[in-house]
Every structure is written in C-alpha cells, then in structure tokens.
N, C-alpha and C positions, 0 to 999 in steps of 0.2 A: 678453486675451492668451492665446494657445494654449500648452499645455504640451507640449513635444516629448517623445515617448515614448522615452526612453533610460534603461536601468537600469544604472548603473555597477557595476563589480565591487566588492563590499563588501570594504573593506580590513580591517575589524574582524570577527573571528569572533564567533559568537553569545555566547561566554563573556565577551566584553569589554563587556558591556552597561553596566557601571558607569563606563566611561570618560567623560571630559568631552566634550560635544558642542558644538562651536563653531558659531556662525552661526544658532542657533535664535532666533526672535523672543522677546523677553523678556516676562515677565509672564504670569500665568495668566488666568483668566476675570475678567470685570468687567461692570458695568452700563453700557450705552450710553446716549446721550442720549435715545434713543427709548423707554427703559424696558426694552428687551430685554437679556437676559444674553449677553454676548459670550463665546464659547468658542473656544479654539484647538484645531484638529483636525489631528492629524498624518497626512499621507498620503504616498504614493509614486507615481511615474509609472507607472500601470497602467490599461489599459482596463477592468479589472474594477471600478474605482472610479467609472466613469462614472455609475452610478445616484446616487452621492452628490452629484456636481456638478450633475446634473440636478435633484435634490431641492432643492438650494440655489437654483438658478435658478427653480424653481417655488414657492418660498416655503414649503416644507414645514417647514424648521427654524424659520422665523419664526412659523409657526402655533403652535409650541410655545414661543414666547418666547425663541428662541435666534438669535443672530447669529453665524454661523460664519466664522472666519478660518482659512484653510487654510495649513498649514506643510508644505512638501514636502521630503522627504529621499529617499535612495536605496532604503530598504527599511524593513520593520517593526522589525528589530533596531536600526537606526540611530536610530529614533525613541524607543526605550525610555529612554535617559538623560535626554532632555528631558522625557519624561513623569514620570519619577521625581523630577526636580528641580522640578517644578511649572511649567515653561515651557509645557507642553501640558496640556490637560485630558483629551483622549481621543486615541487613535491607532488606526490599522489595522495588522494584521500576522497572523502565524501564531500559533496557540496555543503553539507551541514556545517562542517568545520570552517569553511570560508565564510558562510553567512554569520556564524557565531562570532568569529574573529572580527569581522567588519563591524558588527554591532558593538564590539568593545573598543572600536576606534583604530584597529590595526589596518595598515595599508597593504592589504592582500587582495588578489583577484583570482578568477579562474582564467587560466591561459588557454586551455583546450578541454574538450571532453575526452574521455578515454574508453569507457565501456558502459553498456547498459545490459539489461537482461534480454537474452535472445528469445526467440519463439519457444514455447513449450514443446519439448521433444520427449521421445521415449527414454532418453538418458536422464530426465529430470531437470530440476532447476539448476541454473549455472551460477547462481549467486547465493546470498544468505537465505536460509530457511529455518523454520522451527521444527524440531523433531521431538518425538516422545516414544517411550517404550509402551508396548501394548498393555502392560499391567497398570499403567497410569489411568486408563479409561479415557484418555484424551484422543478424540478422533477428528475434530474439526477446529478451525480457528476460534469459533465461539466458545469451545470448551476450555480455552486458555484463561478465561475470566476467573478471577479468584484463585488462580494457581501460582506456583513458584516457577518463574521462567528466567533463565539466564540470558544475559546479553554480554557482549565483550566490552562495552563501555556504557555506563549510565548516562542518560541525557543525549545520546548520540542517535544515529540513524536506526539502529536496531530497536531500541526502546520506543522511539517515536513511531516507527513503522508498524511494530506489533500492536501498540495501543490503537493506532488508526485502523488497522485490519480488524481488531476485535470490536471496535466501535461500529465499523461498517457491517459486522456480522450481527449487530443488534445487542451486544452485551456491554457491560460497564468497563471501559478501558482503564479506569483508575482502581479497579479491584485487583489488578495483577500485582503480584509481589515480585519485583525484579531483583535479580542477584547478578552482580558483576563477576564474570567468570571467563577465563581464557578458553578459546575453542578446544585446545588440547585437553582440557580438564572436564569437558562436558560429559564425555562417555562415563567416566567413573562416578560422577555425581548423579547422573541419570540412573545408573545401575544400583547405586546405594539408596536411592530414593530421597537424596538431599534436595533435589529439584524435581519438578514434575515434567518440565519440558526445557529445551535449550536451543539457542540460536547457534547454528554452525554454518560453515562454508566448506566447499570441496577442498581437500579430499576427506575431511572429517565426516561429511554427510554420507559419503559412500561407505566409509569404514563402519559407521553406526548402522547403516542399513544392512550391512553384512551380519551385524550382531542382533538384528531383529527390530531395530527402531523403524518408525514410520515418519515420513514427512507429513507434518500436520498443516503447516501454513507457508505458502510462498508469499510472505507478508509484504514484500516490497511491491510486487505486482498488485496485490490486493489493496495496498494503501495508495497506489498511484505515484510511487516514487521510483519506479524501475527504469525510467528513461534516462537517468543520470546516476548510475551507481558509483562510478569513480571518475574523477576529473583530475586535471593537473592544476596545481596552484602556482601563482607567480607572486613574488614579493616586490617591494617597492623598487629594489635595485634593477630587477629585470624589466619592470614597467618603464623605467627611465632609459633603457637601452633598446631602442626600437629594432636595431638590427639583430641583437641577440634574441629578442622575443620573436621576431619574424622567422629567424632561422630555426628556433625551437618549434614553433607552430608548424612550419613546413616539414620538419623532421617527424613530428608526431603524426602528420597526415600519412607519411610514408610508413611509419611504424604500424599504423592501423591497416593500411592497405596490404602490407606484407603479411601481417599476422592473420588477416582475413583470408588471404589467398593460400596460405601455407599452414593449415591447422595441424598437420602431422608434425611439422617442424616445431610448432608451439608445444605440442605434447612431449617431444623429445627434449625440449628446453626445460620442461618441468622436471624431467628425470635428472637432467644435468645440474640444474640449479638448486632443486629442493628435495633431492633424495626420494622422489616418488618412484615406486616400482613401475616398470614399463606396463605391467598389467593394469595397475591402478590408473595410470595416466590415460589409458585407453577408455576408461569408464567415466571420465570427468567431462561433463558438458562444457563447452566453451561459450563465453558470453559474446554479445554483439559488440564488436569494436567500432567506435565512432568518435570523431572529434567534435560532433555537434553537442550542444547543451540546450535542450528545449527549455524555453522560458517558463512553460507551464510546470515543468518538474521543479524548477527553482521556487516558483510561487507556492507549490505544494509543500516544499520543505520549510519555507518561511512561515506558512500558516501553522504547520505542526509545531514549530519551535515556540510560537506564541501560545497556541491553543493548549499545549501541554506544559506551559509555564517554565520552559527552559530559558526563555528570554522575556523581559517585561513588556515588550511590544514587538509587533511583527516587523522583521527586518525588510528593508527596501532592496529589491533585487536589481534595480536599475544600475547599470554600470558595473555589475559584478563580473561579467564576462568581457575580457579584453578582445577587441577586434583586430 
C-alpha cells in the first residue's frame, strides 16, 4: 500500500509534546513467532525516509533480528507522546523535539543520527527551504523580515532556523509573521497572496519551482543547524534494553550505508511508497545519510530554543545522545 505524501498542518505546537496521542498502535516491542524482536518505529510521510522503507524491504532490519512495524503520524513532534508512553520504541524527527521533551522532564534520547544536508548541488537543497513567488519582491533571506512566512509547526526547527537566518542576514528576526501551514497547502496560499513566503520540502519545492517560485533561503544551512536534520529518538523502554538498542543502532548504520550506496533504489522507493512520479523522483536531491550527531549542531539547537523563547532556559545537551 502506497503512502500518499501529504504533511498536515501540525495542530499542536512543539511545547505540547506531553499531550495524549490518540490512534497510536498499542504495545511496545515484543518477540515474534520467528524469534525476531518486533519494534514499533514512528515515521512521518516524507521522501527523506525512503531509505528506511527500502532497508525494511531488503531485510536489513531482519539481519539484525528486528521486525519493524511502522506507525505513521504527521511529524516528529506528534510521535513524541507515543514514544514517551511506550507505544513506540523508536521514532524519527528533529533534534529540537528531543531537546524540548527532555526540558519538560521526559525520558527520551537520540539513538542515532539519520540525515543532514548534503553538499549544495545543481539539483538544489535536499531539505527544507523557503520559497516565494517573484511577485512578492522577496529575493534574499533578509527580505523575509516583516513578511508573512509559513512553517509546518510553530516553535519548531523551521521557525527557529528562519529567524536565525534572518538575524544573520542583518535583519530583525522578531519582525517575521509566522503562519502554521502544511507543506501541501503552501502553493495555494502563495499564489493567493495569503502568505509572502513559505517553508517547503521536496517534492513540494520542485513542484513550486515548476510553477515559477524561487528558493529564497536555505535557512538550515544559513542558521548552522544543517548537520543534524533528522535523528532517531529512543524512549525509556529502549534505553533499558541494551541489546535492542544496540541492534537498532547497528541496523541504522546499515540503513545509512545501503541508502548512500544505492541512490537510484532510494528514488524507486519514493515512487513505491509515496506516489512520486518517476520523473519527479529523479529531480529530488538526496540528503547526506549519517548516523553521526555533531554536538555543535545540538548546541546550536539548544541556543535557538532559548534565544527565541521557546524554552525558559537553554537545555543541556549532555547525555542526549545514547552511545
């Protein structure tokens, strides 16, 4: 069954990570009849996770004694409550969600890195960017000051990264009027003039460029947070099971290796899982897959969470990543 790539507008801000999450599959990990350990892995609809589905198809998790059951939600922040309650064993998302949850006292960690922005190429940015239509008059990151800009979740990586990029461009980051909007809704709102610029990810970036939009800001790179775009989270249950954690970490290393060495298979998986057209899949730049989580990237996230008043104090990054 294909997973249609739509990212709904997140109704819950990052700070409401402890809210109850309805609809998650019950139960944590367990042993299957085949003797493999069943783990529930929280994901969201994004082409960037195609290497994970590919790895499952290729038996990479099974090689490490793991049977993966995918649980799909709208984003990493939405997965955090289920992870904390033990309904999920691991999940994908931004390091910001982990730092925010830990600041609230939740027992969550980063199990592994997953991807970072790759080198700039002719195919464009492989992660989140800000785009605008020519009629807006917006041409540079600095031009976003004072304008209406959409992000997929208020108080999350998009908002903080855009603020920091605008600040580094010499303009007032607090003058931006942020609007929470799902990626699939950005095109219509840009064309109607309801917003001046919008945060998008592939394939929406490429689709908008075909309609005449221009990439204005590769804000994650400009803000210094591009070295840890997505990571895997681990809840307290996994942290207390050293073998399960070690097996998952070893599997993720193989996921990263296979995805890096087989980019065309990753693109084929995008078509299979997310209804991408083969033509569109060929135009999407692939991120840099890595299980590493640079401490400097975490420190930058922590600083931004405090500087832009998402958290009352700068979170401590010590012990965030499980070894």
